[in-house]
Every structure is written in structure tokens, then in C-alpha cells.
C-alpha positions in Angstrom: -14.5 15.1 28.5 -11.6 13.8 29.4 -8.7 17.0 30.3 -5.5 17.8 28.6 -3.6 16.6 32.0 -4.5 13.1 32.3 -4.1 12.2 29.1 -0.4 13.9 28.6 -1.2 15.7 25.7 -0.1 19.3 25.0 -3.0 22.2 24.2 -2.8 22.2 20.7 -2.2 18.6 20.5 -5.5 18.7 22.0 -7.4 20.9 20.5 -6.3 19.3 16.5 -8.1 16.4 18.4 -11.3 18.1 19.5 -12.0 20.0 16.7 -11.9 16.6 14.8 -16.0 16.0 16.5 -17.1 13.6 14.2 -15.9 10.6 12.4 -16.1 12.5 9.0 -13.7 15.0 10.1 -11.4 12.4 11.4 -11.4 10.5 8.3 -11.0 13.8 6.8 -8.1 14.4 8.3 -6.4 11.4 7.7 -7.5 11.1 3.8 -5.4 15.0 3.8 -2.3 13.3 5.5 0.6 11.9 3.4 0.8 8.2 3.4 3.6 6.8 5.5 5.2 4.6 2.4 7.9 2.3 4.9 5.9 -0.9 5.5 4.2 -0.8 8.5 6.8 -3.3 10.4 9.4 0.1 10.4 7.4 2.6 12.2 4.7 2.2 14.8 3.8 6.1 15.5 1.7 7.4 18.2 -0.8 9.9 17.3 1.4 12.9 18.7 4.1 11.6 16.4 1.6 11.1 13.5 0.3 15.1 14.3 4.2 16.3 14.5 5.3 14.3 11.4 2.5 14.8 9.3 2.4 11.4 7.8 0.8 7.8 9.0 0.4 4.0 7.5 -2.6 2.4 8.3 -1.6 1.7 12.2 -0.7 4.7 12.6 -3.6 6.5 11.2 -6.4 3.9 13.4 -4.4 5.1 16.1 -5.0 8.6 15.6 -8.2 8.0 15.2 -9.3 6.1 18.1 -7.2 9.1 20.0 -9.6 11.5 18.2 -12.5 9.7 19.0 -11.7 9.6 22.7 -11.0 13.0 22.9 -14.6 13.7 21.6 -15.5 11.4 24.5 -16.1 8.1 22.4 -14.3 4.6 23.1 -11.0 4.1 21.7 -11.6 1.3 19.8 -9.9 -0.2 16.9 -10.0 -3.8 15.1 -7.6 -6.2 13.3 -8.3 -7.2 9.7 -6.1 -10.7 9.1 -5.2 -11.4 5.6 -3.1 -14.4 4.1 -0.6 -13.3 1.6 -1.2 -9.8 2.5 -0.6 -6.9 5.4 -3.0 -6.6 8.1 -5.5 -3.6 8.4 -6.3 -2.3 11.3 -9.1 0.4 11.4 -10.5 2.5 14.3 -14.4 1.9 15.1 -17.6 3.4 16.5 -21.0 3.2 17.2 -24.1 5.2 16.4 -28.0 4.7 16.8 -26.6 0.6 17.8 -24.5 0.2 15.0 -20.8 0.1 13.7 -19.4 2.2 11.3 -14.8 2.3 11.1 -12.3 4.9 10.5 -9.1 4.5 8.4 -6.0 5.3 6.3 -5.1 3.0 3.4 -3.1 3.2 0.2 -6.2 1.5 -1.2 -9.7 3.6 -1.5 -11.9 1.1 -0.5 -10.4 0.5 2.8 -11.1 3.7 4.5 -14.5 5.0 6.2 -17.8 3.4 6.3 -20.8 4.8 7.2 -22.4 3.8 11.0 -25.0 1.0 8.9 -23.6 -2.5 10.0 -25.7 -4.1 12.9 -22.8 -6.1 13.9 -19.1 -6.4 13.2 -19.3 -9.2 11.6 -21.4 -7.0 8.7 -18.8 -4.6 9.0 -15.7 -6.4 8.2 -17.4 -7.8 5.4 -18.1 -4.4 3.9 -14.2 -5.0 3.2 -14.0 -8.2 1.7 -14.5 -7.1 -2.4 -12.0 -4.3 -1.2 -9.4 -6.1 0.6 -6.6 -7.4 -2.1 -2.7 -7.5 -2.6 -1.0 -6.4 -5.3 -1.8 -9.7 -7.7 -5.5 -8.8 -7.2 -6.4 -11.6 -4.7 -8.9 -10.9 -2.0 -7.1 -11.6 1.1 -9.4 -10.6 3.9 -9.6 -13.5 6.3 -10.4 -12.8 9.8 -11.2 -10.2 12.2 -10.2 -9.6 15.9 -12.9 -8.4 18.6 -12.8 -4.7 19.6 -10.1 -3.6 21.4 -10.0 -0.2 24.1 -6.9 1.3 23.8 -7.2 2.2 27.2 -5.5 -1.1 28.4 -2.3 0.5 26.9 -2.7 3.8 28.8 0.2 2.7 30.9 2.4 3.4 27.8 1.0 6.4 27.3 0.0 5.2 23.4 -1.3 9.0 22.3 1.8 10.7 22.9 4.8 8.1 23.3 7.7 9.2 21.4 9.0 5.0 20.7 7.5 3.2 18.9 3.9 1.3 19.8 5.4 -2.6 19.4 3.1 -3.6 21.9 0.0 -2.7 20.3 0.4 -4.9 17.2 2.5 -7.9 19.3 -0.7 -7.9 21.6 -3.0 -8.2 18.1 -1.1 -10.9 16.9 -2.0 -12.9 20.0 -5.4 -12.6 20.3 -8.0 -14.8 19.0 -9.4 -14.1 15.6 -13.0 -15.0 14.1 -12.7 -16.7 10.8 -14.9 -15.0 7.7 -14.0 -17.9 4.9 -14.2 -21.6 5.5 -12.7 -22.4 2.0 -8.8 -21.7 0.9 -10.3 -21.3 -2.5 -7.8 -18.5 -4.0 -10.4 -15.4 -5.1 -9.2 -13.0 -7.6 -10.9 -9.4 -8.6 -12.3 -7.8 -11.4 -9.4 -5.9 -13.3 -11.7 -2.5 -13.1 -12.3 -3.0 -9.5 -7.8 -3.7 -8.9 -7.9 -0.2 -10.6 -10.1 1.6 -9.0 -8.9 0.8 -5.7 -5.1 2.3 -6.5 -6.6 5.4 -7.4 -4.5 8.3 -6.2 -2.3 5.5 -3.8 1.3 6.8 -2.6 3.6 4.5 -4.6 
């Protein structure tokens, strides 16, 4: 188990993250956290700032979830979901019994938690496809990155930095993504699923 000292966390921050000892508990914390209504391109808070400011958007939520996974002995993995005519979505991922699950903060109800039942990353990613859409109702998910271990960003203190962490999304933009579609056809969703997906979203 990592100590408070070598993660640069305060004792209070460490205890909070330590208390989120399961993926479900991490997701519940994120679900209760008010959504950061600034666009993802305007802030990039560290987990320390998410705790202090009591808000976060999808990218900030993924970093927070990865930090909680790390404090509880799991690798701090994130994965980028790439879209067209829409914002990318970043999720924290974890493995149980050789299957993948996900933790995520989103303004769309269908883009959050996934139980660890997916045998491959592609299976996990495809579970988001029907729920990933833009305000026009177009299904927009097109590709996904490889898992990124955030330990590679320890040199910029990604868990506790006071400055915005632009180095991480900039890195995600540069790496290759695996496409999930071979067609350029636009696909639109059922209006009932559209309405269900925005239930309780922050405006």
C-alpha cells in the first residue's frame, strides 16, 4: 500500500481516497459530486482540487477515480474514448477476475459505471456505444486508446497539482486509437433512450 508521503497527499486526502475502497464506492462518490459545468477544455483539476472544490467533469472524475484506485492498491489506469462531432470521454478502468470494468463521471447517465464483466477492452468500450451521443442524438463513439497508467505522470504530481494538468489530455491526443467502426454513416438514437440518458444532467 502506498503511503501518504510518497503520493504527496495530506492525511485527510489519503483517508478519503482510502475509504473509497471499492469501485462502487468510488462511483458513488462521483455520482454525488456536482458536475463541473465548465467545458472540459477550460479546467483540468487534479484529484486534490476535485476534493477541495467539490466539483468535476468527466476528465477530472477519471483522474479522481484513478487516484482512489491507486491508494487502494490498484493500477491508476485511464482510457480515452474518441468521438466525432462530440467531446471525448475519459474513464478510469480496473480489472477483477481477468475482466474489465469502468468508473466515470458524466452528465449522461449511460456513460458512467461498468461492472467488471467485459473480457476485453473492446467489449468494455462497445458497451458505451449506444449511450454515447451528442445533443442532436447522433451516436458519436468511434475509437479508443490503450490503457494509460497515470504513474507516468508522477513527475508533475498529477494527484495533487494546483495547476491544471494539460499534459495528460495533450498526451491522449497524440497516442494512437483503435477504431471501432468502418463506416462513416451517421447513426441516430431512439428518442426515449436520448431522454433517459440526460435524466438528472446538469444544465
